[in-house]
Backbone as ProteinMPNN parsed JSONL, in Angstrom:
{"seq_chain_A": "XXXXXXXXXXXXXXXXXXXXXXXXXXXXXXXXXXXXXXXXXXXXXXXXXXXXXXXXXXXXXXXXXXXXXXXXXXXXXXXXXXXXXXXXXXXXXXXXXXXXXXXXXXXXXXXXXXXXXXXXXXXXXXXXXXXXXXXXXXXXXXXXX", "coords_chain_A": {"N_chain_A": [[111.735, 108.95, 142.099], [114.458, 109.849, 144.16], [118.056, 109.367, 144.164], [120.797, 107.957, 146.159], [122.827, 109.796, 145.928], [121.711, 112.252, 146.167], [121.781, 113.578, 148.605], [123.865, 115.926, 149.644], [125.108, 117.361, 151.643], [125.021, 116.633, 155.04], [125.207, 117.462, 158.059], [126.141, 117.673, 161.505], [127.397, 120.029, 163.507], [129.819, 122.029, 165.292], [130.778, 124.193, 164.075], [130.422, 127.462, 162.583], [127.579, 127.948, 160.586], [127.435, 127.927, 157.062], [125.64, 129.479, 154.846], [125.9, 130.131, 152.109], [127.613, 128.097, 151.202], [125.978, 125.863, 151.445], [123.946, 126.493, 149.624], [125.484, 126.563, 147.279], [126.252, 123.894, 147.142], [123.953, 122.539, 146.304], [123.472, 123.443, 143.767], [122.715, 122.964, 140.355], [122.459, 122.268, 136.922], [120.0, 121.23, 136.157], [118.238, 122.031, 138.052], [115.657, 124.106, 138.683], [114.602, 125.369, 140.821], [115.389, 126.49, 144.054], [114.959, 126.045, 147.38], [115.433, 127.563, 150.413], [115.889, 127.117, 153.832], [116.359, 128.764, 156.84], [117.098, 128.472, 160.135], [117.177, 130.511, 162.831], [118.592, 131.823, 165.838], [116.434, 133.346, 168.074], [115.308, 136.246, 169.974], [113.293, 135.746, 171.749], [110.811, 133.565, 173.225], [107.916, 131.576, 173.556], [107.836, 130.129, 175.96], [109.638, 131.375, 177.589], [110.685, 133.4, 180.367], [111.527, 135.895, 180.066], [113.655, 137.982, 178.067], [115.388, 136.152, 175.597], [118.76, 135.214, 175.513], [120.51, 133.484, 174.362], [121.326, 130.117, 173.234], [122.19, 126.844, 174.238], [123.083, 124.083, 172.449], [122.967, 120.626, 172.651], [123.885, 117.257, 171.736], [123.127, 113.896, 170.66], [125.556, 111.293, 170.216], [125.099, 109.954, 167.777], [123.815, 111.758, 166.168], [124.568, 113.043, 163.729], [124.629, 110.918, 161.883], [121.941, 110.182, 162.004], [120.77, 112.534, 161.032], [121.646, 112.374, 158.395], [120.183, 110.125, 157.594], [117.575, 111.111, 157.834], [117.646, 113.126, 155.883], [118.159, 111.542, 153.608], [115.816, 110.063, 153.493], [113.969, 112.103, 152.997], [114.891, 112.887, 150.495], [114.45, 110.532, 149.037], [111.697, 110.49, 148.962], [111.222, 112.575, 147.352], [111.333, 114.147, 144.051], [112.966, 112.841, 141.074], [116.34, 113.809, 140.759], [116.409, 115.617, 142.878], [118.2, 117.639, 145.209], [119.945, 117.908, 148.224], [121.113, 119.79, 150.964], [121.936, 119.978, 154.268], [122.405, 121.186, 157.558], [122.916, 121.168, 161.089], [123.67, 123.165, 163.779], [125.614, 122.841, 166.778], [126.427, 123.466, 170.253], [127.242, 126.569, 171.875], [125.153, 129.177, 171.053], [124.441, 132.47, 169.972], [121.902, 135.058, 169.993], [120.642, 135.567, 166.796], [122.484, 133.921, 165.532], [122.923, 131.205, 163.18], [121.156, 128.223, 163.427], [120.092, 126.077, 162.045], [120.407, 125.068, 158.727], [118.977, 124.462, 155.668], [118.941, 123.478, 152.399], [117.213, 122.882, 149.443], [117.072, 121.637, 146.245], [115.279, 121.359, 143.238], [113.736, 120.467, 140.092], [111.358, 121.891, 139.843], [109.437, 124.439, 141.566], [107.312, 123.743, 143.365], [107.841, 121.101, 144.162], [110.315, 121.52, 145.414], [109.562, 123.154, 147.599], [107.864, 121.328, 148.948], [109.596, 119.143, 149.602], [111.493, 120.493, 151.147], [109.96, 121.436, 153.335], [109.081, 118.962, 154.468], [111.561, 117.871, 155.125], [112.633, 119.746, 157.04], [110.654, 119.658, 159.046], [110.883, 116.964, 159.828], [113.521, 116.954, 160.793], [113.238, 118.664, 163.02], [111.478, 117.1, 164.562], [112.721, 114.596, 164.886], [115.547, 114.586, 165.12], [118.136, 113.964, 167.403], [118.804, 116.355, 169.153], [119.172, 118.695, 171.684], [118.02, 121.602, 173.451], [119.133, 124.153, 175.633], [117.925, 126.983, 176.921], [118.966, 130.322, 177.398], [118.268, 133.13, 179.418], [117.75, 136.687, 179.96], [119.129, 137.865, 182.954], [120.137, 135.506, 183.814], [118.69, 133.141, 184.099], [118.057, 129.771, 183.078], [116.616, 127.248, 180.999], [115.536, 124.017, 179.885], [114.362, 123.235, 176.673], [111.756, 121.564, 175.055], [112.039, 119.061, 176.232]], "CA_chain_A": [[112.491, 108.745, 143.312], [115.832, 110.327, 144.137], [119.044, 108.355, 144.534], [121.613, 108.235, 147.346], [123.701, 110.944, 145.681], [120.923, 113.476, 146.321], [122.149, 114.253, 149.852], [125.222, 116.409, 149.417], [125.612, 117.745, 152.961], [124.181, 116.304, 156.197], [126.206, 117.635, 159.117], [125.918, 118.244, 162.824], [128.711, 120.628, 163.682], [129.96, 123.211, 166.147], [131.245, 125.276, 163.211], [129.443, 128.419, 162.085], [126.973, 127.427, 159.363], [127.694, 128.737, 155.879], [124.492, 129.408, 153.952], [126.357, 130.136, 150.713], [128.164, 126.774, 150.882], [124.843, 124.953, 151.267], [123.319, 126.839, 148.348], [126.394, 126.141, 146.205], [126.263, 122.428, 147.077], [122.769, 122.007, 145.613], [123.37, 124.01, 142.421], [122.758, 121.974, 139.294], [121.821, 122.818, 135.726], [118.632, 120.745, 136.048], [117.423, 122.54, 139.156], [115.085, 125.421, 138.433], [114.127, 125.94, 142.079], [116.136, 126.215, 145.283], [114.292, 126.544, 148.575], [116.372, 127.637, 151.526], [115.348, 127.363, 155.162], [117.358, 129.146, 157.828], [116.611, 128.587, 161.507], [118.051, 131.485, 163.484], [118.292, 132.022, 167.257], [115.666, 134.581, 168.261], [115.419, 136.831, 171.315], [112.087, 135.477, 172.54], [110.231, 132.24, 173.13], [106.687, 131.575, 174.358], [108.07, 129.555, 177.28], [110.643, 132.143, 178.323], [110.197, 134.379, 181.345], [112.171, 137.155, 179.727], [114.357, 137.979, 176.787], [116.333, 135.064, 175.365], [120.078, 135.74, 175.157], [121.256, 132.476, 173.622], [120.937, 128.716, 173.389], [123.201, 125.782, 174.18], [122.583, 122.862, 171.824], [123.743, 119.404, 172.856], [123.41, 116.253, 170.785], [123.483, 112.487, 170.797], [126.69, 110.989, 169.325], [124.639, 109.483, 166.467], [122.972, 112.783, 165.55], [124.909, 113.294, 162.324], [124.152, 109.764, 161.111], [120.481, 110.284, 161.946], [120.461, 113.618, 160.105], [121.829, 111.811, 157.056], [119.045, 109.248, 157.311], [116.409, 111.979, 157.628], [117.816, 113.765, 154.57], [118.008, 110.51, 152.576], [114.39, 109.747, 153.43], [113.324, 113.233, 152.316], [115.287, 112.816, 149.089], [113.782, 109.378, 148.42], [110.294, 110.838, 148.764], [111.169, 113.671, 146.394], [111.437, 113.808, 142.629], [114.281, 112.539, 140.501], [117.201, 114.97, 140.638], [116.418, 116.465, 144.07], [119.521, 117.801, 145.831], [119.733, 118.385, 149.589], [122.241, 120.129, 151.843], [121.343, 120.348, 155.553], [123.302, 121.149, 158.715], [122.438, 121.699, 162.367], [124.795, 123.579, 164.627], [125.55, 122.535, 168.2], [127.294, 124.321, 171.055], [126.626, 127.796, 172.389], [124.791, 130.098, 169.977], [123.879, 133.752, 170.402], [120.778, 135.561, 169.211], [121.049, 135.898, 165.434], [123.277, 132.842, 164.934], [122.196, 130.185, 162.439], [121.127, 126.922, 164.084], [119.746, 125.071, 161.049], [120.37, 125.502, 157.334], [118.54, 123.392, 154.774], [118.715, 123.903, 151.02], [116.668, 121.816, 148.605], [116.962, 122.025, 144.839], [114.539, 120.453, 142.357], [113.428, 121.085, 138.803], [110.183, 122.761, 139.951], [109.318, 125.046, 142.89], [106.396, 123.024, 144.256], [108.576, 119.969, 144.728], [111.335, 122.037, 146.337], [108.862, 123.54, 148.83], [107.369, 120.134, 149.637], [110.72, 118.396, 150.177], [112.079, 121.32, 152.197], [109.09, 121.405, 154.523], [109.153, 117.621, 155.058], [112.895, 117.734, 155.701], [112.77, 120.571, 158.245], [109.758, 119.12, 160.072], [111.478, 115.718, 160.323], [114.69, 117.326, 161.609], [112.74, 119.179, 164.303], [110.798, 116.054, 165.32], [113.458, 113.345, 165.055], [116.987, 114.704, 165.349], [118.402, 114.011, 168.843], [119.504, 117.565, 169.581], [118.392, 119.318, 172.746], [118.468, 122.979, 173.671], [118.979, 124.84, 176.913], [117.747, 128.393, 176.591], [119.447, 131.295, 178.38], [117.461, 134.345, 179.441], [118.285, 137.829, 180.696], [119.076, 137.624, 184.401], [120.84, 134.266, 184.118], [117.837, 131.949, 184.154], [118.13, 128.833, 181.952], [115.703, 126.11, 181.063], [115.564, 123.122, 178.74], [113.19, 123.369, 175.802], [111.431, 120.378, 174.287], [112.331, 117.798, 176.916]], "C_chain_A": [[113.939, 109.202, 143.14], [116.786, 109.194, 144.513], [119.894, 108.822, 145.712], [122.513, 109.45, 147.154], [122.982, 112.283, 145.836], [121.285, 114.263, 147.568], [123.625, 114.627, 149.756], [125.895, 116.87, 150.701], [124.572, 117.3, 153.987], [125.127, 116.314, 157.39], [125.59, 118.143, 160.406], [127.285, 118.737, 163.248], [128.69, 121.782, 164.683], [130.463, 124.411, 165.346], [130.096, 126.209, 162.841], [128.9, 127.892, 160.76], [127.117, 128.428, 158.226], [126.554, 128.54, 154.879], [124.931, 129.321, 152.493], [126.92, 128.776, 150.303], [127.049, 125.753, 150.665], [124.14, 125.23, 149.936], [124.187, 126.376, 147.175], [126.381, 124.621, 146.041], [125.091, 121.871, 146.279], [122.608, 122.541, 144.192], [123.566, 122.927, 141.373], [122.006, 122.555, 138.097], [120.364, 122.369, 135.578], [117.697, 121.264, 137.124], [116.958, 123.957, 138.863], [114.611, 126.111, 139.697], [115.053, 125.522, 143.216], [115.375, 126.869, 146.424], [115.28, 126.448, 149.717], [115.606, 127.917, 152.805], [116.512, 127.68, 156.081], [116.658, 129.262, 159.168], [117.625, 129.399, 162.292], [117.639, 131.6, 164.953], [117.601, 133.371, 167.411], [115.731, 135.024, 169.721], [114.201, 136.591, 172.195], [111.617, 134.046, 172.307], [108.982, 132.24, 173.994], [106.88, 131.035, 175.774], [109.061, 130.327, 178.129], [109.983, 133.118, 179.283], [110.826, 135.748, 181.137], [112.842, 137.022, 178.375], [115.351, 136.82, 176.724], [117.654, 135.679, 174.912], [120.919, 134.738, 174.373], [120.746, 131.089, 173.917], [122.178, 127.846, 173.35], [122.537, 124.558, 173.564], [123.528, 121.719, 172.165], [123.132, 118.319, 171.977], [123.864, 114.852, 171.156], [124.653, 112.205, 169.852], [126.285, 110.514, 167.925], [123.852, 110.532, 165.687], [123.308, 113.005, 164.08], [124.455, 112.14, 161.428], [122.631, 109.842, 160.933], [120.057, 111.406, 161.011], [120.612, 113.147, 158.658], [120.68, 110.916, 156.651], [117.781, 110.056, 157.045], [116.477, 112.619, 156.239], [117.636, 112.754, 153.445], [116.546, 110.126, 152.405], [113.618, 110.86, 152.699], [113.643, 113.21, 150.828], [114.559, 111.682, 148.374], [112.314, 109.656, 148.142], [110.126, 111.936, 147.714], [111.329, 113.199, 144.966], [112.862, 113.435, 142.224], [115.074, 113.844, 140.393], [117.194, 115.907, 141.84], [117.821, 116.475, 144.675], [119.315, 118.469, 147.184], [121.066, 118.66, 150.269], [121.626, 120.64, 153.146], [122.372, 120.206, 156.667], [122.603, 121.734, 159.923], [123.665, 122.002, 163.206], [124.547, 123.164, 166.07], [126.558, 123.416, 168.926], [126.513, 125.531, 171.522], [126.409, 128.775, 171.243], [124.151, 131.34, 170.572], [122.68, 134.112, 169.535], [121.309, 136.013, 167.844], [121.869, 134.814, 164.757], [122.378, 131.853, 164.209], [122.301, 128.85, 163.166], [120.875, 125.794, 163.087], [119.739, 125.721, 159.67], [119.987, 124.292, 156.496], [118.271, 123.989, 153.399], [118.273, 122.688, 150.213], [116.52, 122.366, 147.196], [116.222, 120.941, 144.066], [114.284, 121.184, 141.036], [112.322, 122.132, 138.933], [109.974, 123.22, 141.391], [108.411, 124.285, 143.842], [107.073, 121.847, 144.928], [109.617, 120.44, 145.739], [110.708, 122.46, 147.65], [108.439, 122.313, 149.627], [108.498, 119.366, 150.319], [111.348, 119.182, 151.319], [111.247, 121.265, 153.476], [109.164, 120.048, 155.22], [110.492, 117.408, 155.751], [113.003, 118.482, 157.02], [111.869, 120.044, 159.364], [110.318, 117.826, 160.664], [112.7, 116.001, 161.185], [114.223, 117.787, 162.978], [112.146, 118.069, 165.173], [111.71, 114.891, 165.709], [114.935, 113.478, 165.426], [117.274, 114.822, 166.844], [119.364, 115.153, 169.219], [118.585, 118.264, 170.567], [118.918, 120.715, 173.002], [118.148, 123.465, 175.079], [119.019, 126.325, 176.598], [118.238, 129.269, 177.741], [118.617, 132.564, 178.266], [118.185, 135.449, 180.206], [118.129, 137.532, 182.189], [119.694, 136.285, 184.79], [119.986, 133.02, 184.195], [118.062, 131.089, 182.913], [117.032, 127.792, 182.119], [115.807, 125.312, 179.758], [114.26, 123.261, 177.977], [112.99, 122.04, 175.07], [111.771, 119.064, 174.946], [111.111, 117.266, 177.598]], "O_chain_A": [[114.559, 108.967, 142.102], [116.379, 108.194, 145.103], [119.733, 109.94, 146.201], [122.919, 110.072, 148.135], [123.592, 113.336, 145.654], [121.12, 115.482, 147.599], [124.508, 113.77, 149.783], [127.116, 116.78, 150.833], [123.381, 117.56, 153.82], [125.767, 115.308, 157.696], [124.647, 118.934, 160.399], [128.231, 117.954, 163.34], [127.66, 122.424, 164.885], [130.561, 125.518, 165.876], [128.938, 125.793, 162.793], [129.666, 127.442, 159.907], [126.941, 129.632, 158.417], [126.519, 127.545, 154.155], [124.39, 128.522, 151.729], [126.721, 128.348, 149.166], [127.16, 124.88, 149.803], [123.785, 124.3, 149.211], [123.669, 125.853, 146.188], [126.487, 124.118, 144.923], [125.226, 120.829, 145.638], [121.691, 122.126, 143.483], [124.459, 122.086, 141.482], [121.014, 123.263, 138.272], [119.573, 123.061, 134.936], [116.502, 120.971, 137.11], [117.76, 124.889, 138.802], [114.258, 127.29, 139.672], [115.448, 124.361, 143.326], [115.17, 128.083, 146.439], [115.882, 125.402, 149.96], [114.781, 128.829, 152.864], [117.517, 126.97, 156.104], [115.731, 130.058, 159.323], [118.791, 129.019, 162.402], [116.456, 131.486, 165.272], [118.099, 134.399, 166.951], [116.158, 134.266, 170.592], [114.092, 137.175, 173.273], [111.98, 133.407, 171.319], [108.981, 132.846, 175.066], [106.165, 131.439, 176.691], [109.299, 129.965, 179.281], [108.874, 133.597, 179.046], [110.66, 136.649, 181.96], [112.614, 136.061, 177.64], [116.065, 136.549, 177.689], [117.677, 136.55, 174.042], [121.934, 135.109, 173.783], [119.852, 130.901, 174.742], [123.09, 128.064, 172.553], [121.545, 124.053, 174.09], [124.741, 121.832, 171.99], [121.994, 118.448, 171.525], [124.849, 114.66, 171.869], [124.737, 112.819, 168.789], [127.063, 110.66, 166.982], [123.28, 110.218, 164.643], [122.398, 113.144, 163.262], [123.951, 112.372, 160.329], [122.11, 109.596, 159.845], [119.087, 111.254, 160.269], [119.796, 113.486, 157.801], [120.244, 110.94, 155.499], [117.006, 109.731, 156.145], [115.484, 112.647, 155.512], [117.023, 113.073, 152.427], [116.092, 109.891, 151.286], [112.732, 110.586, 151.89], [112.777, 113.481, 149.997], [114.104, 111.846, 147.242], [111.748, 109.117, 147.191], [109.017, 112.192, 147.246], [111.446, 112.002, 144.701], [113.823, 113.69, 142.95], [114.53, 114.868, 139.98], [117.911, 116.907, 141.828], [118.531, 115.47, 144.66], [118.604, 119.469, 147.289], [122.013, 117.879, 150.167], [120.882, 121.621, 153.138], [123.119, 119.228, 156.714], [121.806, 122.666, 159.811], [124.579, 121.184, 163.318], [123.405, 123.139, 166.529], [127.427, 124.03, 168.307], [125.283, 125.519, 171.561], [127.352, 129.157, 170.549], [123.412, 131.265, 171.553], [122.476, 133.531, 168.468], [122.295, 136.745, 167.757], [121.947, 134.782, 163.528], [121.215, 131.68, 164.57], [123.4, 128.396, 163.485], [121.381, 124.685, 163.259], [119.146, 126.781, 159.47], [120.599, 123.229, 156.603], [117.46, 124.905, 153.261], [118.875, 121.617, 150.289], [115.921, 123.42, 146.982], [116.504, 119.753, 144.221], [114.585, 122.37, 140.898], [112.334, 123.14, 138.227], [110.291, 122.491, 142.33], [108.721, 124.192, 145.029], [106.897, 121.621, 146.125], [109.782, 119.831, 146.796], [111.253, 122.166, 148.714], [108.632, 122.261, 150.842], [108.373, 118.98, 151.481], [111.698, 118.606, 152.349], [111.784, 121.07, 154.567], [109.298, 119.993, 156.442], [110.551, 116.831, 156.837], [113.426, 117.903, 158.022], [112.293, 119.992, 160.518], [110.235, 117.615, 161.874], [112.892, 115.348, 162.211], [114.759, 117.345, 163.994], [112.297, 118.097, 166.394], [111.5, 114.263, 166.747], [115.507, 112.55, 165.997], [116.711, 115.698, 167.5], [120.533, 114.946, 169.546], [117.386, 118.409, 170.33], [120.1, 120.994, 172.801], [117.071, 123.228, 175.627], [120.006, 126.848, 176.083], [117.961, 128.993, 178.908], [118.3, 133.018, 177.166], [119.1, 135.191, 180.987], [117.103, 137.007, 182.62], [119.766, 135.962, 185.976], [120.527, 131.924, 184.346], [118.239, 131.618, 181.816], [116.585, 127.502, 183.228], [116.119, 125.848, 178.695], [113.189, 123.388, 178.569], [113.938, 121.466, 174.535], [111.79, 118.034, 174.273], [111.167, 116.209, 178.225]]}, "name": "protein", "num_of_chains": 1, "seq": "XXXXXXXXXXXXXXXXXXXXXXXXXXXXXXXXXXXXXXXXXXXXXXXXXXXXXXXXXXXXXXXXXXXXXXXXXXXXXXXXXXXXXXXXXXXXXXXXXXXXXXXXXXXXXXXXXXXXXXXXXXXXXXXXXXXXXXXXXXXXXXXXX"}
């Protein structure tokens, strides 16, 4: 079981996400594996009626606290020495912008993959962040509500 110091970054921010900073945060001499997940704004969506041009993310005021809890839960389920850095961006994002960055470091790759997947799936399912998708022609619609 990991300890509370395993979560090094858990942020909800309007700032541009820095992948290198997340990777640097989880670096440790005992970590032989680092799994990085990057969620990027794409130009299409199955529910869109045309090309996607961007997304507005809004969030509950407790979103950052909840993200910390999600990350702590993922760390507690992981092996000793797991290190996690995760951030979700809010505000207006364009196609290509990073919306979610999650880096997980463990001694072995299988554990890093498992913790990373559990972390990202929990963020998608539980984090109170909502998105309004913009499409070519000015149409918008809420996704996941």
